[in-house]
N, C-alpha and C positions, 0 to 999 in steps of 0.2 A: 503493500500500499504505499502511496507516495504521501511522504511527510507535509505537513501543513503548517508547521509551527516551528521558528527557529531562534536560535539567540546569537545577535550579532555583536561583537564588542568592537567599538569605534574609539579610535583614540586621534583628535583631530591633529594633536602632536603643536609644531612651531610655527611660527610666521604666517603665508596665506593659509595654512591647515585649516584653520576655522570657517576661512571663508568657501573655501573648496568643499568642504566638510558639508555644509549648508545646503548648498545646492544638491551634492549626491545623494542627501539623506532624501531631499524633495523626492525624486526620481524612485528611490528605493521603498519609501512610503506609499507613492502612486501605486507601484506594482504590486504590492502587497495587499492595498486597499481593494483594487479592481480584481484581483488574483483570489480574495480572499484566505490569503496568507497573514496567519499570526506572528509580527514581528515583537520580539522581545529585544529591545536596544539598548545597551548600556554603555557608557561615556566611562571615559578613563583619562589617564595623564601617561604620557611618555614620551623622551628626549629633554630637551630644554627646558619645557616648561614642567615637567616632574623633577628635573632637578631642583628646579627655584622653589617648590614648594616640597620636596620629601630628601632633597640632597642626594638624589641618585636617580640614573635617568630610565630605569626601568624597576619601579618601585612593586613589591611582591604584590599588590592589591591589583595593580595591573596585570602583571603576570598570572596570577589566577584565574583574574577575568577573562583572559584570552586562552586558557587554557581550558577553560569551561563551557566555552560556545561553539556554535557552528562555523563561526568565520568571522575576522577581524578586517575591519574597515580603517584604514590608515591615510592620515592626510601628509604630513611631511615632517622632518624633524631637521634641526640644528640653525647655527647661525652664526655671527661673528661674537654675539656676546658670549658664547659659552667656547670658544676657540681656545682660549686658555686655561681651560681645566686641565688637569691629568688626562692621560688618554683613556684612563677606565671610566672617569666619568663624563667623558663627552656625551652628546645626545645620539652619535651614531650607534654608541655602543648598545642602545635599547634596539634597535635592529637586529642585530648580530644576536643579542641574546633572546628575542622573539626567536629566530631563525634557529638557533641551538637547540632552545628549550622546547619548540613547538616540532620540530622535525622536519622544519619545511627544509626539502632537501632538493625541490624541483622549482627552480623561479622561471615564468612563462612570459616572452617580450612579446606582443604579435608587432608588426612592422607593416602600417598599409599607408597609403598614400591617397588623401581623397583628393579625386580629381579637381575639386573646388580650388585646392591647395599646391596644385603644382607650381603655383610660380613662387610660393613659400621655399620651395626645395634650392639649395645651394648648386644643385646637380642639374641640366639640361632634362627638359620635360620627356623627351624621349628614352633618359635613362632610368628615370623614377615611376612613372605613368605605368599604374597595375601591379607594380609589387605587392607582395603578399607574404610575409616572411613569418615566422614562428623561431624566435630563438628560445631555445630549451636549455637553460644553465644549474650546472649545479651548484648548490648553496650551501653545505653543510663542512665539506671538503677542503682540499687546496690548500694553500699559502696562509688564509685567512683564519685557518682552525689548526694548523699542524705544529706540533710540538719536536724538539725545543724552536724558541723563538725570543726575540728580546735583545736589548742593546748591551753587552758586557764591556769591560775594560781590561787589558791582559796586562800581563807582567811588565811590557814595554810603556804602560800608559796609554797605548794606542784603544780607542772604541772599535768594537765590532757588531754589525748588525746582523742575525740571522733570523729568517722565517723559511720554515720547512716545507716541501711542497709533497704532500702525501696522500695516496687515495688507496682506500684497498678494493677486492674484486667485488664486494657487495657493494660497496656505496658506486662503484661504477657501473654493474649490473642493474639496480634498482633506477638510477637516473636513464639509463639505457631504455629500459623497458616502455620507461612513461614518453621519451621521447620515439619508440616506434608506434606507440599506441597511438599518440596525437597525430604522427606521418598517416597512420592507416585512415584517420577522420579526414584527411586533405587529400594532397595529389601523390602520397605514398612514395614522395622522394625525401630521404634523410641524408644530411651531410654531416659527419663526426669532424670536430675538428681538435688537432691536436698539435705538437712538438714533438712525435715520436723520433724524428730524426735525432734529437738532443737530447731529450729528458725521458730516462728510463719511467719515469710516473706513465707519463702519457703513451709511452710504448706499451705499456699496460692498459691503459687506456683504450688504445684503437684495439688491441688481442681481445678484450673483453667484451666492448661492442660489437666486433665481428661475430662472436661467439655467440651474443644474445642474439645477433641478426639473422642465425639461423633458425629462430622460430617466427621469422616474421618474412617469407618468401615473398609475399606480396609487394612490400616494400624494399625498395631500390637504395643500396646503401653504398656510400660514399664517402672517401677519408680526403681531407685537405689539410697541410699545415696553415699553423694559423696566419703568417705574416702575408702566405699568398690569399688567404679568406681575407683579411683586412685590406688586401689590394681587390680583390674581385668584388666586394660590396660596392667598391666605388667606382668600379669599371662596368660592372654588369650586376646589379641587386636583383634582376629578373630571375635569374637563373636559381634562385635557391626558394626553398619551400621550407622544410624544416630544419633549423641547424641544433646539434647538442653538442655541447662543451663543456670545458673544466669553470671552475667558479672563478678565477682569475682572470682566463680568456672571455669566457662569457661575457664579466665585467666590462670589460673594454670594447668588445664587438657590439655588445649592445646598445653602447651608448653611441658606437659612430653610427649604427645604424638609424638610430634614434634620428639623428641630423638630415637623415635621407627624406624624411616628412618635413622638415623645414621649421619644426618647432617641437621643441621636448616638452610642450605643453599640452600635445595632444596624444601621448601615449600612455596606455596603461599597465599594469602588470600584472600576474597573482604569480604567489608563492606557496606551491602545495605540500601536504605531507603526508603521510598515511591517513591520520583522521583529522588534521588542522589546516586551515588555510590563510594567507594572509593577502589582502588586496590593497594596492596603493597607485598612486601616479608614479612614475619614474623621475619627475622633474622637484626641485629642493624646496625647500621651505621660503623662498626670494623675500626675503626681510625687509629689503629695500622698499617693496611695492605691497608689502603686508597693511591691511587696513583701508587701504585705497579704492576699495571694490573696481581692479582690474586684473587679477589673475584668472587665467584662464583654469576653469573648472572643469574643462570637458575629457581631460586624462582623467579625473577622478570619478565622473561619472561613467566612463567606459570601463572603469575597474569595477563599478557595479556590474556592468553587463557581463565580466569575467566570472564575478561573483554569483549570478543568477545562473549562469552557465554551468561552473566546475561545481561549486559547493551547495545551490539551492535545486538544483535538477530543473531548470526553467529555462533551457535552449530557445525557446520562441521567444520568450520575453527579453531575453540576452540579445537578439537577432532585431526586435523592435527598438532597444534601447538604441543600437548602434547605426538602426534606419534612422530614428529620431534626429540623432547626431550628423547624420550625413544630409537628411533634407535642411534641417536648420542652416548649413554651410551653404547649400543651394541655394536658398534665400536669400545669403549675402551676409549674414550675422557674422561680425567678428570682434573676440577681443583682441586687446591691444597688441598683442603676440605676434597675430596672425593677420593684423590688419592690412590691408592696402587700399589705395586710393580706389574709389568706385563701390565699396562695401559698407556697410550699415555699422558705425562702431557701437560695441554695448559693454557694459560692465559684467563683472562676476554674476550679480545676482539678475540681470536682465536675460543673461547668457542661458544660465542655470531655468529661468521662466518662459523662455523660448522653446527650451528641451520639454517641458512640461505640458506646453500647448501643443508642440506637435506630437510627443506620445498619448496626451489625451486622444488625439484625432487617430491613432495606429492602433488603440488600445479598444476603439469603438467598433 
């Protein structure tokens, strides 16, 4: 029987987080009302705002909230106000803490270009038109979590920094299965990105991904070195369907791919575990524009669409949210980051209202 009640943890975070979250929650509540889904929404603090209140970026009460819900919706964290804190207390540690404690091992970053925003891309229209890429980034291994790590001082008084790249066979197989399953629902093409010619860790990566691929004969698997992939994303991004890669490489490649669209303010993400999931825009907290009603809420709204698809088992409604965004862009509405002459400049709240108006029409 399909579930009809969900508990959602909401963390607005820092900077523009509160503004964009307000618009995303409008969408989530509209869908739940129309579909008669009961939503229990509980708000908490993470990041710099949590540090200001509790002295830590991820207080226990916020972690408990995240661990006992169906999904987490996050705004953005960080900002100059907290840059001088000890590394362990910086806002970004909240993200790493949530990923680790919730077991969020798969980060999904869809990269699509709306036809109406082709002029915003720094690349030629002919290069970016029609691209539809899903980057699947492993999220709980690699140099981000490997031990040993840190900065030490030797007997000669010279400092040495150490980070350890490490992956187990099970960690690689787990993310590979997720990527193959996603590829099955798309064009059935999977590219695994590594540096197997230099790094033994990613030599194992390539071996295990290939082994997992034998269970998915319907999917065409290819391999590519990360430096070539970085080049090919600029040269010919339309060649890619699903890309699976390590934590470090995925961090870099997904941000590179984001700029194909012309605005990082347009791209959502999903971080998935076995029983938990977190959804957030990939942009930062933008403290310089916080409180000015000019931030783009569309990435957060599209993150709600991902939540509907992957956590709430409502793929049709996810598609409606994505269509509402496309239709509003077709009508010429733009926030400042994607505005060009001849369009209709709107603020954060009005853009959210335009999405709601369009979504109501689509839901009828």
